[in-house]
KOLDRENNU-577894 format. One record per residue (C-alpha): x, y, z; residue in three letters; residue number from 0; chain. Coordinates in nm, 4 decimals, padded with zeros to 6 digits. Layout:
<atoms>
+----------+----------+----------+--------+-----+--------+
|        u |        v |        w | residu | num | chaine |
+----------+----------+----------+--------+-----+--------+
|        X |        Y |        Z |    Ala | NUM |      A |
...
+----------+----------+----------+--------+-----+--------+
</atoms>
This chain:
<atoms>
+----------+----------+----------+--------+-----+--------+
|        u |        v |        w | residu | num | chaine |
+----------+----------+----------+--------+-----+--------+
|  00.0000 |  00.0000 |  00.0000 |    Met |   0 |      A |
|  00.1357 |  00.3416 | -00.0949 |    Phe |   1 |      A |
|  00.1348 |  00.5991 |  00.1824 |    Asp |   2 |      A |
|  00.2147 |  00.9587 |  00.0856 |    Asp |   3 |      A |
|  00.3880 |  01.1232 |  00.3832 |    Arg |   4 |      A |
|  00.6024 |  01.4259 |  00.4333 |    Leu |   5 |      A |
|  00.9553 |  01.3332 |  00.5339 |    Ile |   6 |      A |
|  01.2252 |  01.5332 |  00.7082 |    Ile |   7 |      A |
|  01.5164 |  01.4198 |  00.4922 |    Ala |   8 |      A |
|  01.6682 |  01.1309 |  00.3019 |    Ala |   9 |      A |
|  02.0225 |  01.0467 |  00.2106 |    Gly |  10 |      A |
|  02.3339 |  00.8735 |  00.3356 |    Glu |  11 |      A |
|  02.5301 |  00.8961 |  00.6585 |    Leu |  12 |      A |
|  02.8980 |  00.8122 |  00.7117 |    Trp |  13 |      A |
|  03.1109 |  00.8274 |  01.0226 |    Thr |  14 |      A |
|  03.4691 |  00.9487 |  01.0118 |    Leu |  15 |      A |
|  03.6782 |  00.8145 |  01.2985 |    Lys |  16 |      A |
|  04.0366 |  00.8706 |  01.4052 |    Asp |  17 |      A |
|  04.3053 |  00.6084 |  01.4700 |    His |  18 |      A |
|  04.1643 |  00.5445 |  01.8195 |    Ala |  19 |      A |
|  03.8156 |  00.4831 |  01.6730 |    Asp |  20 |      A |
|  03.6839 |  00.8081 |  01.8224 |    Asp |  21 |      A |
|  03.4255 |  01.0002 |  01.6224 |    Leu |  22 |      A |
|  03.5717 |  01.2903 |  01.4272 |    Glu |  23 |      A |
|  03.2683 |  01.3713 |  01.2155 |    Ala |  24 |      A |
|  02.9349 |  01.2562 |  01.0831 |    Ile |  25 |      A |
|  02.9003 |  01.3158 |  00.7092 |    Ile |  26 |      A |
|  02.5473 |  01.3523 |  00.5733 |    Leu |  27 |      A |
|  02.4900 |  01.3422 |  00.1988 |    Ala |  28 |      A |
|  02.1738 |  01.4177 |  00.0049 |    Ser |  29 |      A |
|  02.2353 |  01.1120 | -00.2143 |    Asn |  30 |      A |
|  01.9368 |  00.8836 | -00.1983 |    Ser |  31 |      A |
|  01.7983 |  00.5996 | -00.4094 |    Gly |  32 |      A |
|  01.4967 |  00.7298 | -00.5961 |    His |  33 |      A |
|  01.4143 |  01.0288 | -00.3787 |    Phe |  34 |      A |
|  01.6631 |  01.3085 | -00.4459 |    Lys |  35 |      A |
|  01.6233 |  01.5602 | -00.1657 |    Pro |  36 |      A |
|  01.7522 |  01.9114 | -00.1933 |    Asp |  37 |      A |
|  02.0794 |  01.9821 | -00.0127 |    Tyr |  38 |      A |
|  01.8966 |  02.2245 |  00.2182 |    Ser |  39 |      A |
|  01.6855 |  01.9345 |  00.3539 |    Ala |  40 |      A |
|  01.9952 |  01.7981 |  00.5288 |    Leu |  41 |      A |
|  01.9728 |  02.0773 |  00.7869 |    His |  42 |      A |
|  01.6518 |  01.9124 |  00.9122 |    Asn |  43 |      A |
|  01.8598 |  01.6279 |  01.0558 |    Thr |  44 |      A |
|  02.0719 |  01.8438 |  01.2880 |    Leu |  45 |      A |
|  01.8250 |  01.8644 |  01.5826 |    Pro |  46 |      A |
|  01.7825 |  01.4847 |  01.5824 |    Gly |  47 |      A |
|  02.1572 |  01.4254 |  01.5772 |    Leu |  48 |      A |
|  02.2044 |  01.6741 |  01.8608 |    Glu |  49 |      A |
|  01.9434 |  01.4837 |  02.0656 |    Arg |  50 |      A |
|  02.1613 |  01.1747 |  02.0083 |    Leu |  51 |      A |
|  02.4571 |  01.3630 |  02.1590 |    Gly |  52 |      A |
|  02.6343 |  01.4554 |  01.8350 |    Ile |  53 |      A |
|  02.7349 |  01.8230 |  01.8397 |    Pro |  54 |      A |
|  02.6479 |  02.0067 |  01.5180 |    Lys |  55 |      A |
|  03.0099 |  02.1172 |  01.4730 |    Glu |  56 |      A |
|  03.0893 |  01.7463 |  01.4151 |    Arg |  57 |      A |
|  02.8286 |  01.7186 |  01.1376 |    Val |  58 |      A |
|  02.9352 |  01.7847 |  00.7795 |    Ile |  59 |      A |
|  02.6631 |  01.8327 |  00.5213 |    Leu |  60 |      A |
|  02.7468 |  01.7170 |  00.1702 |    Phe |  61 |      A |
|  02.5434 |  01.7648 | -00.1446 |    Gly |  62 |      A |
|  02.7654 |  01.6421 | -00.4244 |    Gly |  63 |      A |
|  02.8442 |  01.3105 | -00.5927 |    Pro |  64 |      A |
|  02.8745 |  01.0086 | -00.3674 |    Asn |  65 |      A |
|  03.2317 |  00.9000 | -00.4240 |    Asn |  66 |      A |
|  03.4933 |  00.9470 | -00.1561 |    Thr |  67 |      A |
|  03.7253 |  01.1652 | -00.3633 |    Lys |  68 |      A |
|  03.4450 |  01.4129 | -00.4459 |    Ser |  69 |      A |
|  03.3129 |  01.4059 | -00.0911 |    Ile |  70 |      A |
|  03.6527 |  01.4895 |  00.0588 |    Phe |  71 |      A |
|  03.7114 |  01.7639 | -00.1998 |    Lys |  72 |      A |
|  03.3776 |  01.9296 | -00.1220 |    Glu |  73 |      A |
|  03.4344 |  01.9002 |  00.2547 |    Ile |  74 |      A |
|  03.7760 |  02.0652 |  00.2201 |    Glu |  75 |      A |
|  03.6360 |  02.3470 |  00.0040 |    Glu |  76 |      A |
|  03.3148 |  02.4198 |  00.1945 |    Ile |  77 |      A |
|  03.4129 |  02.3373 |  00.5512 |    His |  78 |      A |
|  03.7852 |  02.4174 |  00.5436 |    Gly |  79 |      A |
|  03.8932 |  02.0793 |  00.6776 |    Ile |  80 |      A |
|  04.2354 |  02.0058 |  00.5284 |    Lys |  81 |      A |
|  04.4334 |  01.6863 |  00.4747 |    Gly |  82 |      A |
|  04.1466 |  01.4544 |  00.3807 |    Leu |  83 |      A |
|  04.3082 |  01.3645 |  00.0478 |    Lys |  84 |      A |
|  04.5797 |  01.1838 |  00.2431 |    Gly |  85 |      A |
|  04.3140 |  00.9454 |  00.3772 |    Arg |  86 |      A |
|  04.2093 |  00.8273 |  00.0322 |    Leu |  87 |      A |
|  04.3040 |  00.4785 | -00.0773 |    Cys |  88 |      A |
|  04.5576 |  00.4710 | -00.3603 |    Pro |  89 |      A |
|  04.4097 |  00.4440 | -00.7089 |    Gly |  90 |      A |
|  04.3983 |  00.1098 | -00.8860 |    Ser |  91 |      A |
|  04.6872 |  00.2119 | -01.1150 |    Asp |  92 |      A |
|  04.9092 |  00.2832 | -00.8133 |    Thr |  93 |      A |
|  04.8118 | -00.0434 | -00.6452 |    Leu |  94 |      A |
|  04.8802 | -00.2408 | -00.9630 |    Leu |  95 |      A |
|  05.2199 | -00.0719 | -01.0093 |    Arg |  96 |      A |
|  05.3160 | -00.1544 | -00.6489 |    Glu |  97 |      A |
|  05.1985 | -00.5126 | -00.6900 |    Trp |  98 |      A |
|  05.4008 | -00.5535 | -01.0104 |    Met |  99 |      A |
|  05.7090 | -00.4078 | -00.8416 |    Lys | 100 |      A |
|  05.6717 | -00.6416 | -00.5436 |    Asn | 101 |      A |
|  05.6021 | -00.9426 | -00.7685 |    Ala | 102 |      A |
|  05.9150 | -00.8676 | -00.9780 |    Ser | 103 |      A |
|  06.1213 | -00.8374 | -00.6639 |    Ser | 104 |      A |
|  06.0000 | -01.1758 | -00.5392 |    Leu | 105 |      A |
|  06.0759 | -01.3438 | -00.8728 |    Leu | 106 |      A |
|  06.4331 | -01.2102 | -00.8708 |    Glu | 107 |      A |
|  06.5112 | -01.3789 | -00.5406 |    His | 108 |      A |
+----------+----------+----------+--------+-----+--------+
</atoms>
């Protein structure tokens, strides 16, 4: 049965933790399956997160594409958080090059 209701927001939520597994930030994105909410709808989630004990200065709102490289770029540009690029996994070309180098080294011995 279809039920037409107003919703507060829709999207994705990620947690960013430090090396000690402590919460650094909550990242909210307006990416959603079929429902594509406006970026401004993400602000509706802040009171609920604060009631859960997450301070709003730890919440990063993101409206762009849902790949890690784009997310980190937008966070750096909009929110001024630097150094996120260093947390990205190496690209497949870099991983393949390293694997080939290590494989060659093993074959030589």
